[in-house]
PyMOL CGO cylinders between C-alpha atoms (Angstrom):
from pymol import cmd
from pymol.cgo import CYLINDER

trace = [
    CYLINDER, 0.26, -0.09, 0.18, 1.42, 3.55, -1.42, 0.3, 1, 1, 1, 1, 1, 1,
    CYLINDER, 1.42, 3.55, -1.42, 2.50, 5.55, 1.87, 0.3, 1, 1, 1, 1, 1, 1,
    CYLINDER, 2.50, 5.55, 1.87, -0.29, 8.74, 2.80, 0.3, 1, 1, 1, 1, 1, 1,
    CYLINDER, -0.29, 8.74, 2.80, 0.97, 12.03, 1.27, 0.3, 1, 1, 1, 1, 1, 1,
    CYLINDER, 0.97, 12.03, 1.27, 1.83, 14.40, 4.51, 0.3, 1, 1, 1, 1, 1, 1,
    CYLINDER, 1.83, 14.40, 4.51, -1.20, 16.85, 5.25, 0.3, 1, 1, 1, 1, 1, 1,
    CYLINDER, -1.20, 16.85, 5.25, -0.54, 20.21, 6.83, 0.3, 1, 1, 1, 1, 1, 1,
    CYLINDER, -0.54, 20.21, 6.83, -2.77, 20.95, 9.71, 0.3, 1, 1, 1, 1, 1, 1,
    CYLINDER, -2.77, 20.95, 9.71, -4.86, 24.34, 10.41, 0.3, 1, 1, 1, 1, 1, 1,
    CYLINDER, -4.86, 24.34, 10.41, -3.08, 25.26, 14.14, 0.3, 1, 1, 1, 1, 1, 1,
    CYLINDER, -3.08, 25.26, 14.14, -6.87, 26.25, 15.69, 0.3, 1, 1, 1, 1, 1, 1,
    CYLINDER, -6.87, 26.25, 15.69, -5.17, 28.31, 18.32, 0.3, 1, 1, 1, 1, 1, 1,
    CYLINDER, -5.17, 28.31, 18.32, -3.43, 30.31, 15.63, 0.3, 1, 1, 1, 1, 1, 1,
    CYLINDER, -3.43, 30.31, 15.63, -6.53, 30.67, 13.76, 0.3, 1, 1, 1, 1, 1, 1,
    CYLINDER, -6.53, 30.67, 13.76, -8.51, 32.03, 16.42, 0.3, 1, 1, 1, 1, 1, 1,
    CYLINDER, -8.51, 32.03, 16.42, -5.80, 34.97, 17.47, 0.3, 1, 1, 1, 1, 1, 1,
    CYLINDER, -5.80, 34.97, 17.47, -4.95, 35.54, 13.75, 0.3, 1, 1, 1, 1, 1, 1,
    CYLINDER, -4.95, 35.54, 13.75, -6.56, 36.34, 10.53, 0.3, 1, 1, 1, 1, 1, 1,
    CYLINDER, -6.56, 36.34, 10.53, -4.67, 37.00, 6.81, 0.3, 1, 1, 1, 1, 1, 1,
    CYLINDER, -4.67, 37.00, 6.81, -6.90, 40.21, 4.76, 0.3, 1, 1, 1, 1, 1, 1,
    CYLINDER, -6.90, 40.21, 4.76, -7.31, 39.42, 1.23, 0.3, 1, 1, 1, 1, 1, 1,
    CYLINDER, -7.31, 39.42, 1.23, -3.68, 41.29, 0.55, 0.3, 1, 1, 1, 1, 1, 1,
    CYLINDER, -3.68, 41.29, 0.55, -2.73, 38.82, 2.79, 0.3, 1, 1, 1, 1, 1, 1,
    CYLINDER, -2.73, 38.82, 2.79, -1.61, 40.72, 5.28, 0.3, 1, 1, 1, 1, 1, 1,
    CYLINDER, -1.61, 40.72, 5.28, -1.75, 39.34, 8.69, 0.3, 1, 1, 1, 1, 1, 1,
    CYLINDER, -1.75, 39.34, 8.69, -3.68, 41.51, 11.44, 0.3, 1, 1, 1, 1, 1, 1,
    CYLINDER, -3.68, 41.51, 11.44, -3.82, 40.39, 15.55, 0.3, 1, 1, 1, 1, 1, 1,
    CYLINDER, -3.82, 40.39, 15.55, -6.04, 41.69, 18.01, 0.3, 1, 1, 1, 1, 1, 1,
    CYLINDER, -6.04, 41.69, 18.01, -4.43, 43.70, 20.76, 0.3, 1, 1, 1, 1, 1, 1,
    CYLINDER, -4.43, 43.70, 20.76, -3.97, 42.55, 24.34, 0.3, 1, 1, 1, 1, 1, 1,
    CYLINDER, -3.97, 42.55, 24.34, -5.23, 43.98, 27.54, 0.3, 1, 1, 1, 1, 1, 1,
    CYLINDER, -5.23, 43.98, 27.54, -9.03, 44.38, 27.04, 0.3, 1, 1, 1, 1, 1, 1,
    CYLINDER, -9.03, 44.38, 27.04, -10.48, 41.70, 28.74, 0.3, 1, 1, 1, 1, 1, 1,
    CYLINDER, -10.48, 41.70, 28.74, -10.29, 43.09, 32.23, 0.3, 1, 1, 1, 1, 1, 1,
    CYLINDER, -10.29, 43.09, 32.23, -9.22, 46.04, 34.47, 0.3, 1, 1, 1, 1, 1, 1,
    CYLINDER, -9.22, 46.04, 34.47, -11.04, 47.93, 32.57, 0.3, 1, 1, 1, 1, 1, 1,
    CYLINDER, -11.04, 47.93, 32.57, -12.46, 50.67, 35.41, 0.3, 1, 1, 1, 1, 1, 1,
    CYLINDER, -12.46, 50.67, 35.41, -8.95, 52.41, 35.38, 0.3, 1, 1, 1, 1, 1, 1,
    CYLINDER, -8.95, 52.41, 35.38, -7.79, 52.69, 31.76, 0.3, 1, 1, 1, 1, 1, 1,
    CYLINDER, -7.79, 52.69, 31.76, -8.41, 55.98, 29.98, 0.3, 1, 1, 1, 1, 1, 1,
    CYLINDER, -8.41, 55.98, 29.98, -11.66, 55.51, 27.15, 0.3, 1, 1, 1, 1, 1, 1,
    CYLINDER, -11.66, 55.51, 27.15, -8.76, 56.68, 24.94, 0.3, 1, 1, 1, 1, 1, 1,
    CYLINDER, -8.76, 56.68, 24.94, -6.88, 53.63, 25.44, 0.3, 1, 1, 1, 1, 1, 1,
    CYLINDER, -6.88, 53.63, 25.44, -9.91, 51.28, 25.41, 0.3, 1, 1, 1, 1, 1, 1,
    CYLINDER, -9.91, 51.28, 25.41, -10.54, 52.63, 21.69, 0.3, 1, 1, 1, 1, 1, 1,
    CYLINDER, -10.54, 52.63, 21.69, -7.31, 52.12, 20.34, 0.3, 1, 1, 1, 1, 1, 1,
    CYLINDER, -7.31, 52.12, 20.34, -6.90, 48.76, 22.49, 0.3, 1, 1, 1, 1, 1, 1,
    CYLINDER, -6.90, 48.76, 22.49, -10.31, 47.90, 20.69, 0.3, 1, 1, 1, 1, 1, 1,
    CYLINDER, -10.31, 47.90, 20.69, -8.28, 48.67, 16.45, 0.3, 1, 1, 1, 1, 1, 1,
    CYLINDER, -8.28, 48.67, 16.45, -6.46, 44.98, 15.25, 0.3, 1, 1, 1, 1, 1, 1,
    CYLINDER, -6.46, 44.98, 15.25, -2.77, 45.92, 14.41, 0.3, 1, 1, 1, 1, 1, 1,
    CYLINDER, -2.77, 45.92, 14.41, -0.13, 44.58, 11.21, 0.3, 1, 1, 1, 1, 1, 1,
    CYLINDER, -0.13, 44.58, 11.21, 1.58, 41.08, 12.53, 0.3, 1, 1, 1, 1, 1, 1,
    CYLINDER, 1.58, 41.08, 12.53, 5.72, 42.33, 12.35, 0.3, 1, 1, 1, 1, 1, 1,
    CYLINDER, 5.72, 42.33, 12.35, 7.48, 40.87, 9.54, 0.3, 1, 1, 1, 1, 1, 1,
    CYLINDER, 7.48, 40.87, 9.54, 9.65, 38.62, 12.00, 0.3, 1, 1, 1, 1, 1, 1,
    CYLINDER, 9.65, 38.62, 12.00, 6.75, 37.12, 12.82, 0.3, 1, 1, 1, 1, 1, 1,
    CYLINDER, 6.75, 37.12, 12.82, 4.26, 36.54, 9.69, 0.3, 1, 1, 1, 1, 1, 1,
    CYLINDER, 4.26, 36.54, 9.69, 6.04, 33.42, 8.15, 0.3, 1, 1, 1, 1, 1, 1,
    CYLINDER, 6.04, 33.42, 8.15, 5.66, 31.61, 11.20, 0.3, 1, 1, 1, 1, 1, 1,
    CYLINDER, 5.66, 31.61, 11.20, 1.58, 32.03, 11.28, 0.3, 1, 1, 1, 1, 1, 1,
    CYLINDER, 1.58, 32.03, 11.28, 1.15, 31.77, 8.03, 0.3, 1, 1, 1, 1, 1, 1,
    CYLINDER, 1.15, 31.77, 8.03, 3.13, 28.14, 7.99, 0.3, 1, 1, 1, 1, 1, 1,
    CYLINDER, 3.13, 28.14, 7.99, 0.23, 26.84, 10.87, 0.3, 1, 1, 1, 1, 1, 1,
    CYLINDER, 0.23, 26.84, 10.87, -2.51, 28.91, 8.61, 0.3, 1, 1, 1, 1, 1, 1,
    CYLINDER, -2.51, 28.91, 8.61, -1.46, 26.48, 5.59, 0.3, 1, 1, 1, 1, 1, 1,
    CYLINDER, -1.46, 26.48, 5.59, -5.41, 26.74, 3.83, 0.3, 1, 1, 1, 1, 1, 1,
    CYLINDER, -5.41, 26.74, 3.83, -5.61, 31.09, 4.34, 0.3, 1, 1, 1, 1, 1, 1,
    CYLINDER, -5.61, 31.09, 4.34, -4.34, 33.52, 1.32, 0.3, 1, 1, 1, 1, 1, 1,
    CYLINDER, -4.34, 33.52, 1.32, -0.43, 33.14, 0.48, 0.3, 1, 1, 1, 1, 1, 1,
]
cmd.load_cgo(trace, "trace")
């Protein structure tokens, strides 16, 4: 019987934390918006709600764990 071809699976923890845009950029949410929000200003809470682009040095590792995302 021939060997099965190795399949790369999506790492579910990465899929929940990162998203690949239509242009191929990787975006993530900022940390610090879960609890202890009373002491944070409205301005900082607004800024924490935005998504940011992942640094270039981390993009390749994220895309390896998301094989079915856009390349």
